[in-house]
C-alpha positions as a Markdown table, in Angstrom:
| # | Residue | x | y | z |
|---|---|---|---|---|
| 1 | Unk | 379.6 | 192.8 | 101.3 |
| 2 | Unk | 379.7 | 195.5 | 104.2 |
| 3 | Unk | 382.5 | 196.6 | 106.3 |
| 4 | Unk | 382.6 | 199.1 | 108.9 |
| 5 | Unk | 385.6 | 201.2 | 109.0 |
| 6 | Unk | 387.5 | 204.0 | 111.1 |
| 7 | Unk | 387.9 | 206.9 | 108.7 |
| 8 | Unk | 390.3 | 209.7 | 109.5 |
| 9 | Unk | 391.6 | 213.0 | 107.6 |
| 10 | Unk | 395.2 | 214.1 | 107.4 |
| 11 | Unk | 396.2 | 217.7 | 106.8 |
| 12 | Unk | 394.8 | 219.6 | 104.1 |
| 13 | Unk | 392.3 | 217.0 | 103.0 |
| 14 | Unk | 389.0 | 218.1 | 101.2 |
| 15 | Unk | 387.0 | 215.1 | 101.0 |
| 16 | Unk | 386.5 | 212.0 | 103.4 |
| 17 | Unk | 385.4 | 208.9 | 101.5 |
| 18 | Unk | 383.1 | 206.4 | 103.2 |
| 19 | Unk | 383.4 | 202.7 | 102.2 |
| 20 | Unk | 380.4 | 201.6 | 100.3 |
| 21 | Unk | 378.8 | 198.1 | 99.8 |
| 22 | Unk | 380.7 | 196.4 | 96.5 |
| 23 | Unk | 378.7 | 194.0 | 94.2 |
| 24 | Unk | 380.8 | 190.9 | 93.9 |
| 25 | Unk | 380.3 | 188.8 | 90.7 |
| 26 | Unk | 380.7 | 185.0 | 90.5 |
| 27 | Unk | 383.8 | 184.0 | 88.0 |
| 28 | Unk | 382.5 | 182.2 | 85.1 |
| 29 | Unk | 383.8 | 179.0 | 84.4 |
| 30 | Unk | 385.8 | 178.4 | 80.9 |
| 31 | Unk | 389.2 | 177.1 | 79.8 |
| 32 | Unk | 392.3 | 178.8 | 81.8 |
| 33 | Unk | 394.4 | 181.0 | 79.6 |
| 34 | Unk | 398.2 | 180.8 | 79.5 |
| 35 | Unk | 399.5 | 182.2 | 82.7 |
| 36 | Unk | 402.8 | 184.0 | 82.8 |
| 37 | Unk | 403.5 | 182.2 | 86.0 |
| 38 | Unk | 405.9 | 179.1 | 86.8 |
| 39 | Unk | 404.8 | 176.5 | 89.4 |
| 40 | Unk | 405.3 | 177.9 | 92.9 |
| 41 | Unk | 408.9 | 177.5 | 94.1 |
| 42 | Unk | 410.6 | 177.9 | 97.4 |
| 43 | Unk | 412.1 | 181.5 | 97.7 |
| 44 | Unk | 414.6 | 182.7 | 100.1 |
| 45 | Unk | 414.3 | 185.5 | 102.7 |
| 46 | Unk | 415.1 | 188.9 | 101.6 |
| 47 | Unk | 419.0 | 189.3 | 100.7 |
| 48 | Unk | 421.6 | 190.7 | 103.3 |
| 49 | Unk | 422.5 | 194.2 | 103.1 |
| 50 | Unk | 425.2 | 194.9 | 100.5 |
| 51 | Unk | 428.8 | 193.9 | 101.1 |
| 52 | Unk | 430.0 | 197.6 | 101.2 |
| 53 | Unk | 428.1 | 197.8 | 104.4 |
| 54 | Unk | 425.3 | 200.2 | 103.4 |
| 55 | Unk | 422.2 | 199.0 | 105.0 |
| 56 | Unk | 419.2 | 198.2 | 103.0 |
| 57 | Unk | 416.4 | 200.7 | 103.4 |
| 58 | Unk | 413.8 | 198.1 | 103.1 |
| 59 | Unk | 413.4 | 194.3 | 102.5 |
| 60 | Unk | 410.3 | 192.4 | 102.0 |
| 61 | Unk | 409.2 | 188.9 | 101.6 |
| 62 | Unk | 406.1 | 186.7 | 102.2 |
| 63 | Unk | 406.4 | 183.7 | 104.1 |
| 64 | Unk | 406.9 | 180.7 | 101.7 |
| 65 | Unk | 403.8 | 178.7 | 102.2 |
| 66 | Unk | 401.7 | 181.8 | 102.2 |
| 67 | Unk | 403.5 | 182.8 | 98.8 |
| 68 | Unk | 402.7 | 179.6 | 97.2 |
| 69 | Unk | 399.2 | 179.6 | 98.2 |
| 70 | Unk | 399.0 | 183.2 | 96.9 |
| 71 | Unk | 400.4 | 182.6 | 93.5 |
| 72 | Unk | 398.2 | 179.4 | 93.2 |
| 73 | Unk | 395.2 | 181.6 | 93.9 |
| 74 | Unk | 396.3 | 184.3 | 91.2 |
| 75 | Unk | 396.5 | 181.7 | 88.5 |
| 76 | Unk | 393.4 | 180.1 | 89.6 |
| 77 | Unk | 391.5 | 183.6 | 88.9 |
| 78 | Unk | 393.3 | 183.8 | 85.3 |
| 79 | Unk | 395.6 | 186.5 | 86.4 |
| 80 | Unk | 398.7 | 186.9 | 84.0 |
| 81 | Unk | 401.8 | 187.4 | 85.8 |
| 82 | Unk | 405.6 | 186.7 | 86.1 |
| 83 | Unk | 407.4 | 185.7 | 89.1 |
| 84 | Unk | 410.8 | 187.3 | 89.1 |
| 85 | Unk | 413.0 | 185.9 | 91.9 |
| 86 | Unk | 413.6 | 189.3 | 93.4 |
| 87 | Unk | 413.1 | 192.9 | 92.7 |
| 88 | Unk | 416.0 | 195.6 | 93.3 |
| 89 | Unk | 415.3 | 199.6 | 93.6 |
| 90 | Unk | 418.2 | 201.3 | 94.8 |
| 91 | Unk | 418.4 | 200.5 | 98.6 |
| 92 | Unk | 415.4 | 198.2 | 98.7 |
| 93 | Unk | 414.7 | 194.7 | 98.0 |
| 94 | Unk | 411.9 | 192.6 | 97.3 |
| 95 | Unk | 412.0 | 188.9 | 97.3 |
| 96 | Unk | 409.5 | 186.7 | 95.1 |
| 97 | Unk | 407.2 | 189.6 | 93.9 |
| 98 | Unk | 405.0 | 189.1 | 91.0 |
| 99 | Unk | 404.7 | 191.5 | 88.1 |
| 100 | Unk | 401.1 | 191.9 | 86.8 |
| 101 | Unk | 400.1 | 191.7 | 83.0 |
| 102 | Unk | 396.6 | 191.5 | 83.1 |
| 103 | Unk | 393.2 | 190.6 | 84.9 |
| 104 | Unk | 390.5 | 188.2 | 83.7 |
| 105 | Unk | 387.1 | 189.6 | 84.2 |
| 106 | Unk | 383.6 | 188.7 | 83.3 |
| 107 | Unk | 383.8 | 191.6 | 80.8 |
| 108 | Unk | 386.9 | 190.8 | 79.2 |
| 109 | Unk | 390.6 | 191.0 | 80.1 |
| 110 | Unk | 392.1 | 194.3 | 81.7 |
| 111 | Unk | 395.6 | 194.9 | 80.9 |
| 112 | Unk | 398.4 | 196.6 | 83.1 |
| 113 | Unk | 400.8 | 198.2 | 80.5 |
| 114 | Unk | 403.4 | 199.0 | 83.3 |
| 115 | Unk | 403.3 | 195.5 | 84.7 |
| 116 | Unk | 403.6 | 196.8 | 88.2 |
| 117 | Unk | 405.5 | 194.6 | 90.6 |
| 118 | Unk | 404.3 | 194.0 | 93.9 |
| 119 | Unk | 404.3 | 191.2 | 96.7 |
| 120 | Unk | 401.8 | 188.5 | 95.9 |
| 121 | Unk | 399.3 | 189.1 | 98.7 |
| 122 | Unk | 399.0 | 192.7 | 97.5 |
| 123 | Unk | 398.7 | 191.6 | 93.8 |
| 124 | Unk | 395.9 | 189.4 | 95.0 |
| 125 | Unk | 393.9 | 192.3 | 96.7 |
| 126 | Unk | 394.4 | 194.7 | 94.1 |
| 127 | Unk | 393.3 | 192.1 | 91.1 |
| 128 | Unk | 390.4 | 191.3 | 93.2 |
| 129 | Unk | 389.3 | 195.1 | 93.0 |
| 130 | Unk | 389.9 | 195.1 | 89.6 |
| 131 | Unk | 387.7 | 191.9 | 88.6 |
| 132 | Unk | 384.9 | 192.5 | 91.3 |
| 133 | Unk | 384.5 | 196.2 | 91.1 |
| 134 | Unk | 386.7 | 198.3 | 88.6 |
| 135 | Unk | 385.5 | 196.3 | 85.5 |
| 136 | Unk | 381.8 | 196.0 | 86.2 |
| 137 | Unk | 381.4 | 199.7 | 87.3 |
| 138 | Unk | 383.3 | 201.2 | 84.6 |
| 139 | Unk | 380.9 | 199.4 | 82.2 |
| 140 | Unk | 377.8 | 200.6 | 84.3 |
| 141 | Unk | 379.2 | 204.3 | 84.2 |
| 142 | Unk | 380.4 | 204.6 | 80.6 |
| 143 | Unk | 378.7 | 201.9 | 78.8 |
| 144 | Unk | 382.3 | 200.7 | 77.6 |
| 145 | Unk | 384.5 | 198.0 | 78.8 |
| 146 | Unk | 387.6 | 198.6 | 80.6 |
| 147 | Unk | 390.5 | 197.6 | 78.5 |
| 148 | Unk | 393.5 | 199.1 | 80.5 |
| 149 | Unk | 394.5 | 200.5 | 83.7 |
| 150 | Unk | 397.5 | 202.9 | 83.8 |
| 151 | Unk | 399.7 | 202.6 | 86.8 |
| 152 | Unk | 403.1 | 203.5 | 88.3 |
| 153 | Unk | 405.7 | 200.9 | 89.0 |
| 154 | Unk | 404.2 | 199.5 | 92.2 |
| 155 | Unk | 407.3 | 198.6 | 93.9 |
| 156 | Unk | 409.5 | 201.8 | 94.2 |
| 157 | Unk | 412.2 | 202.9 | 96.8 |
| 158 | Unk | 410.6 | 205.9 | 98.0 |
| 159 | Unk | 410.2 | 207.3 | 101.5 |
| 160 | Unk | 406.5 | 207.9 | 103.1 |
| 161 | Unk | 406.2 | 211.6 | 103.0 |
| 162 | Unk | 409.8 | 213.1 | 102.7 |
| 163 | Unk | 413.2 | 211.8 | 101.9 |
| 164 | Unk | 414.3 | 211.2 | 105.6 |
| 165 | Unk | 411.1 | 209.7 | 106.6 |
| 166 | Unk | 410.4 | 206.0 | 107.0 |
| 167 | Unk | 410.0 | 203.7 | 103.7 |
| 168 | Unk | 406.7 | 203.8 | 102.0 |
| 169 | Unk | 404.6 | 201.1 | 101.5 |
| 170 | Unk | 406.0 | 201.3 | 97.7 |
| 171 | Unk | 409.2 | 200.4 | 99.2 |
| 172 | Unk | 407.7 | 197.2 | 100.6 |
| 173 | Unk | 405.7 | 196.1 | 97.4 |
| 174 | Unk | 402.5 | 196.7 | 99.3 |
| 175 | Unk | 401.0 | 199.8 | 97.4 |
| 176 | Unk | 400.1 | 200.9 | 93.7 |
| 177 | Unk | 399.3 | 204.3 | 92.0 |
| 178 | Unk | 396.6 | 204.4 | 89.4 |
| 179 | Unk | 396.7 | 207.4 | 87.1 |
| 180 | Unk | 393.9 | 206.4 | 84.3 |
| 181 | Unk | 391.2 | 204.0 | 83.1 |
| 182 | Unk | 391.2 | 203.2 | 79.4 |
| 183 | Unk | 388.2 | 202.3 | 77.9 |
| 184 | Unk | 387.7 | 199.9 | 75.0 |
| 185 | Unk | 386.8 | 202.7 | 72.8 |
| 186 | Unk | 390.6 | 204.1 | 73.9 |
| 187 | Unk | 388.8 | 206.9 | 75.7 |
| 188 | Unk | 391.0 | 207.7 | 78.8 |
| 189 | Unk | 389.7 | 208.5 | 82.3 |
| 190 | Unk | 392.0 | 210.1 | 84.4 |
| 191 | Unk | 392.2 | 210.3 | 88.0 |
| 192 | Unk | 393.1 | 213.7 | 87.9 |
| 193 | Unk | 389.7 | 214.8 | 86.4 |
| 194 | Unk | 388.0 | 213.5 | 89.2 |
| 195 | Unk | 385.0 | 212.4 | 87.2 |
| 196 | Unk | 381.9 | 210.3 | 88.6 |
| 197 | Unk | 383.7 | 207.0 | 87.7 |
| 198 | Unk | 386.7 | 208.0 | 89.6 |
| 199 | Unk | 384.7 | 209.3 | 92.7 |
| 200 | Unk | 382.7 | 206.0 | 92.7 |
| 201 | Unk | 386.0 | 203.6 | 92.3 |
| 202 | Unk | 387.8 | 205.8 | 94.9 |
| 203 | Unk | 385.0 | 205.3 | 97.7 |
| 204 | Unk | 384.9 | 201.4 | 96.9 |
| 205 | Unk | 388.8 | 201.1 | 97.1 |
| 206 | Unk | 388.4 | 201.9 | 100.9 |
| 207 | Unk | 386.8 | 198.4 | 101.3 |
| 208 | Unk | 389.7 | 196.8 | 100.0 |
| 209 | Unk | 392.5 | 198.9 | 100.8 |
| 210 | Unk | 393.5 | 200.6 | 104.1 |
| 211 | Unk | 394.9 | 203.5 | 102.5 |
| 212 | Unk | 393.3 | 205.4 | 99.7 |
| 213 | Unk | 394.6 | 209.0 | 98.7 |
| 214 | Unk | 393.7 | 210.9 | 95.6 |
| 215 | Unk | 393.2 | 214.5 | 94.6 |
| 216 | Unk | 392.3 | 216.7 | 97.3 |
| 217 | Unk | 394.4 | 214.5 | 99.7 |
| 218 | Unk | 397.8 | 216.4 | 99.5 |
| 219 | Unk | 399.8 | 217.9 | 96.6 |
| 220 | Unk | 401.5 | 214.6 | 96.0 |
| 221 | Unk | 398.4 | 212.7 | 95.0 |
| 222 | Unk | 396.8 | 215.3 | 92.8 |
| 223 | Unk | 397.3 | 213.1 | 89.6 |
| 224 | Unk | 396.3 | 209.7 | 90.9 |
| 225 | Unk | 394.9 | 207.2 | 93.4 |
| 226 | Unk | 397.4 | 206.0 | 95.9 |
| 227 | Unk | 396.2 | 202.5 | 97.5 |
| 228 | Unk | 398.3 | 200.2 | 99.8 |
| 229 | Unk | 397.8 | 198.1 | 102.8 |
| 230 | Unk | 399.3 | 200.0 | 105.7 |
| 231 | Unk | 398.2 | 198.8 | 109.0 |
| 232 | Unk | 397.0 | 202.1 | 110.8 |
| 233 | Unk | 396.0 | 200.8 | 114.0 |
| 234 | Unk | 395.4 | 197.5 | 115.7 |
| 235 | Unk | 393.4 | 195.9 | 113.0 |
| 236 | Unk | 393.0 | 196.5 | 109.5 |
| 237 | Unk | 389.4 | 198.0 | 110.1 |
| 238 | Unk | 390.9 | 201.3 | 110.7 |
| 239 | Unk | 391.3 | 202.9 | 107.3 |
| 240 | Unk | 392.6 | 206.5 | 105.8 |
| 241 | Unk | 390.6 | 207.1 | 102.8 |
| 242 | Unk | 390.9 | 210.6 | 101.4 |
């Protein structure tokens, strides 16, 4: 599957990464596992600002019907997840998020020990990347199955670049930071080390996410891959990958 992207470099970037064709694997049939999600429910819009008058920095939620469809699709793909009614981080609120626990792939389950929290739409995008690219590519590069992905919390009430800047995509539940990939033999492949596997996964991420930042992009991303779905232009085809 190929896609053409407008790529740009910011600031002190050392490397631009071009999107690569990704190999899609058809999901194998089999008995569905127990998925840690309840049946789709109707969820309210993001909550109103606190009664003390302090405005919320960020409020995010999906349309009710889109959310229900997304949850159903996650479950059908055998993703194990939880559905809190709301997540709150300081001045940020996220209605009806999902917290990911593991992703079923053709090569075994990939666990997410941090149980990152995010909008369901972003969870669907991220787990597709794990299943279609990260798991098979890890096996191809290392000869070992991918067992875990160590991440940040996903949803976090942070500003984009500095304290007074607009809320980041993390504050909207639309981003995740990937720190390392743990193999079946317990070997940890860190993003910071920037080996061949991480370089390849970084390139393929540009086919799934609109922003991919990692070591060399800026000092804030020397230890992890930041993935988000921020719209940079008039369409999602314009992407920042560095």
